[in-house]
C-alpha positions, 0 to 999 in steps of 0.5 A: 499500499502506497503511504501518504508522504507528510509535507511542509507546511501542513505536517511541519510540526510532526516532521520536526519531532525527534523519533523514538527508537523502534522496539525490535520486539514489535518486528513480529507485529503484522502492522510493522511488517506491513509498514516496512513493506509500505515504506519501501513501496512508497519510496519507490512509487515516489521515485525517491532514493530514501524515506523515513518513518516520520515522513510516512506519519510514524515517529520511530527511527526507521529509514529505507534507502535505495542502495543502488537498486537494492532497497534496504530498510535500516532500523535504529540507524546510528552513524558511528564514524564520520569522514573529515572530508565533506561534499556539497551537493544539491538535495531534495526531499519528498517532504519539501516538494519542489525546493532544492539546495546545496547541502554540506555532508560528510563524504564517508560514513560508517553506520550501525542498524538493524535489518528487517529481521532485527539482525544487527548490521554495519556498513561503510559507505561514501558519496551519494549513499552516505548523503542519503543516510545522513539525510534520512537520519536527519528526518529521525532527528526532526531536521529537514534539508533546508535547515542545512542548505549552504548559503 
């Protein structure tokens, strides 16, 4: 099922909340299994490359990211290491329609998260994938890319 993507200004108060950690025991619940599937479908249907649970109305720490054609769910993601080098590139957001801006992000990151099965995972990524993960984790902290546009 395609979920409604919350947008500003209408849903700005909700989108600016800090999300709560997701309780992994809830992965057995059919509601959350459906939500994870729907989150991926919603991202794909909107031609997105990343989507955070708060953008779909759930204030929990879950994101989905397009890893070069493979869509992954990341539960309770944390960035554990950031490169000192940065890149500035244009970003957009499904929750901030028709607005684009250049944002400075770490070039490389290492992250820890749980997958859809609740298994702990680690990854090291760079460039666009690192940018997407940083952008989506910002959503979990109530931060929008427009807050970080380089002037």
